[in-house]
C-alpha positions in Angstrom: 0.0 0.0 0.0 1.3 3.4 -0.8 0.6 7.1 -0.6 1.1 9.5 -3.5 2.1 13.2 -3.1 0.5 15.9 -5.2 3.8 15.9 -7.2 3.4 12.2 -8.0 6.1 10.8 -5.6 5.1 7.6 -3.7 6.0 6.2 -0.4 5.2 2.7 0.7 3.3 2.5 3.9 2.7 -1.3 4.1 3.6 -4.6 2.6 0.8 -7.2 2.8 1.8 -10.8 3.3 0.0 -14.0 2.6 -3.0 -14.2 5.0 -3.0 -10.4 5.6 -6.3 -8.5 5.5 -6.7 -5.3 3.5 -9.5 -2.8 3.9 -10.7 -3.4 7.5 -10.2 0.2 8.4 -12.5 1.2 5.5 -15.4 -0.6 7.3 -15.1 1.9 10.1 -13.6 5.0 8.7 -14.5 5.0 5.0 -12.3 5.3 2.0 -8.6 6.1 2.4 -6.3 7.9 0.0 -4.0 5.0 -0.6 -3.1 2.9 -3.5 -2.4 -0.8 -3.7 0.0 -2.5 -6.1 0.9 -6.2 -6.2 4.7 -6.7 -6.4 4.3 -10.5 -6.7 1.8 -12.8 -8.2 -1.1 -12.7 -5.7 -4.6 -14.0 -5.1 -7.2 -12.7 -2.8 -10.4 -13.6 -1.1 -13.0 -10.8 -1.2 -15.8 -10.5 1.3 -18.6 -8.0 1.1 -18.2 -5.1 3.4 -22.0 -5.1 4.1 -21.8 -8.8 5.1 -18.8 -8.4 7.3 -20.3 -5.3 9.0 -23.6 -7.2 9.6 -21.7 -10.2 11.0 -19.7 -7.8 13.3 -22.9 -6.3 14.6 -24.4 -9.7 15.4 -21.3 -11.5 16.8 -18.9 -9.9 19.3 -16.2 -12.4 18.2 -16.2 -11.0 14.7 -16.1 -7.5 16.2 -13.2 -8.4 18.4 -11.3 -10.0 15.4 -11.8 -6.7 13.5 -10.5 -4.8 16.5 -7.4 -7.1 16.8 -6.7 -6.6 13.0 -7.0 -2.8 13.4 -4.6 -2.9 16.3 -2.1 -4.9 14.3 -2.3 -2.5 11.4 -1.9 0.5 13.8 1.3 -0.8 15.2 2.6 -1.7 11.7 1.8 1.7 10.4 3.5 3.4 13.4 6.6 1.3 12.8 6.7 2.1 9.1 6.0 5.8 9.8 9.0 5.9 12.1 11.2 4.4 9.4 9.8 6.8 6.7 9.9 9.9 8.9 13.0 9.5 11.0 15.2 7.1 8.9 17.8 8.2 6.4 17.4 7.1 2.8 19.9 4.4 3.6 17.8 3.1 6.5 14.6 3.3 4.5 16.1 1.4 1.6 17.5 -1.3 3.9 14.1 -1.7 5.7 12.2 -1.9 2.4 14.7 -4.5 1.0 14.3 -6.7 4.0 10.5 -6.3 3.9 10.3 -7.1 0.2 12.7 -10.0 0.5 11.1 -11.6 3.5 8.9 -13.8 1.3 11.4 -14.2 -1.5 13.8 -16.9 -0.6 15.7 -18.3 -3.5 16.7 -22.0 -4.0 20.2 -21.2 -2.6 18.4 -20.0 0.6 19.3 -16.4 0.0 16.7 -13.7 0.3 15.9 -11.8 -2.8 13.8 -8.7 -3.4 12.3 -8.5 -6.8 12.3 -4.7 -7.2 13.7 -2.2 -9.6 15.7 0.9 -8.5 12.7 3.1 -9.4 10.3 0.9 -7.4 12.6 0.9 -4.5 13.0 4.7 -4.7 9.2 5.1 -4.8 8.8 2.8 -1.8 11.5 4.7 0.2 10.2 8.1 -0.8 13.4 9.1 -2.6 14.7 9.4 -6.2 16.3 6.6 -8.2 19.7 8.2 -8.3 20.0 8.4 -4.5 18.8 4.8 -4.2 21.3 3.7 -6.8 24.1 5.2 -4.7 22.8 3.4 -1.6 22.6 0.1 -3.4 26.1 0.6 -4.7 27.4 1.2 -1.2 25.6 -1.9 0.0 27.1 -3.9 -2.9 30.6 -2.6 -2.2 30.2 -3.6 1.4 29.2 -7.1 0.4 25.7 -6.7 1.9 23.7 -7.2 -1.4 24.2 -8.2 -5.0 22.1 -6.6 -7.7 20.7 -7.8 -11.0 18.0 -6.4 -13.3 14.9 -5.9 -11.1 16.3 -8.0 -8.2 18.4 -7.4 -5.2 19.9 -10.4 -3.5 20.6 -10.0 0.2 24.0 -11.5 1.0 24.2 -10.5 4.6 20.7 -10.1 6.2 22.2 -9.3 9.7 24.2 -6.4 8.3 21.3 -5.1 6.2 19.1 -5.2 9.3 21.7 -3.3 11.2 21.7 -0.7 8.4 17.9 -0.4 8.8 18.4 0.4 12.5 16.0 -2.3 13.4 12.2 -1.8 13.8 12.5 0.5 16.9 16.2 1.5 16.7 15.7 4.8 14.9 
């Protein structure tokens, strides 16, 4: 999920994982000014907002499940906001690479993020040239290897340290 500035720049605010729920906040708060883009082949299960709202009004267990989902999303958004607001471009790029690669393990057991420099720049709220310099620095340090539309993480621990961890900003 991403936000777009009036100038057309984007910043990623959330990566959805298998089993994640999208759109719960819309049930309570109405439409949000976000966009959604699949970065990997995806499938989804769609449920009618009207049916889910009716079920939540009838069954407190459904209401509680929605509240728990909203709570999870709140904490994820707060963490991502901290990275985006307080992190350097280097930290933001590292965090986004880890997030993107978390489901992209290759046969050789290395993590890989299928992302172009422009997509990574959009996700990090930066420009491609700056992200290219950060990736070059990571490559020279032996943290990542790059190929067309893919970044292979060679040293996940060092990349995590570069991201300053989830609360280390």
